[in-house]
C-alpha positions as CSV (number, residue, x, y, z in Angstrom):
1,M,125.8,195.8,111.9
2,R,129.5,195.8,113.0
3,Y,131.5,192.6,113.3
4,E,134.9,191.6,114.7
5,I,136.8,188.8,112.9
6,R,139.9,187.2,114.4
7,V,142.2,185.4,112.0
8,D,145.0,183.1,113.2
9,G,148.5,184.6,112.6
10,E,149.7,188.0,111.5
11,M,148.3,189.0,108.1
12,S,150.5,190.9,105.7
13,D,149.8,194.3,104.4
14,E,149.0,192.7,101.1
15,L,146.4,190.4,102.6
16,T,144.7,193.2,104.6
17,T,144.2,195.2,101.3
18,A,141.7,192.4,100.3
19,F,139.5,193.8,103.0
20,P,139.3,197.6,102.4
21,E,136.1,198.0,104.2
22,L,137.6,196.6,107.5
23,K,140.1,198.2,109.9
24,T,142.8,195.9,111.4
25,F,145.2,195.5,114.3
26,V,147.4,192.7,115.5
27,V,147.3,191.0,118.9
28,P,149.6,188.1,119.9
29,T,149.0,185.2,117.4
30,Q,146.1,186.9,115.7
31,T,145.0,189.6,113.3
32,V,141.8,191.4,114.3
33,L,139.6,192.9,111.5
34,Y,136.5,195.0,112.5
35,G,134.0,197.2,110.8
36,P,130.5,197.5,109.3
37,V,128.9,194.6,107.5
38,D,126.0,195.7,105.3
39,D,123.9,192.5,105.1
40,E,124.0,188.8,105.0
41,A,125.4,188.6,101.5
42,H,128.3,190.9,102.5
43,L,128.9,188.6,105.5
44,Y,129.1,185.5,103.3
45,G,131.2,187.4,100.8
46,L,133.7,188.1,103.6
47,L,133.9,184.4,104.7
48,V,134.5,183.4,101.1
49,R,137.3,185.9,100.8
50,F,138.9,184.6,104.0
51,Q,138.6,181.0,102.7
52,S,139.9,181.9,99.2
53,L,143.0,183.6,100.7
54,G,143.7,180.5,102.9
55,L,143.0,182.4,106.2
56,R,141.7,180.5,109.2
57,V,138.9,182.5,111.0
58,A,139.2,181.7,114.7
59,E,136.2,184.0,115.7
60,F,133.6,185.9,113.9
61,R,131.2,187.9,116.1
62,Q,128.7,190.8,115.8
63,L,129.6,193.8,118.1
64,P,127.1,195.8,120.0
65,E,126.0,199.1,118.3
């Protein structure tokens, strides 16, 4: 499964290194992360990482294969 995650604001390079399995790009007012998510445990782990870093997830969606 591939997912796209949109986070409010522009993430620093240091913050993006906390998500090595995801690629990133910036759009106005948001950072977009995308890439493969192996399973439900990986998905919840990503959410925990976002929360622990104080990032606000604006959108989290599965991408078509």
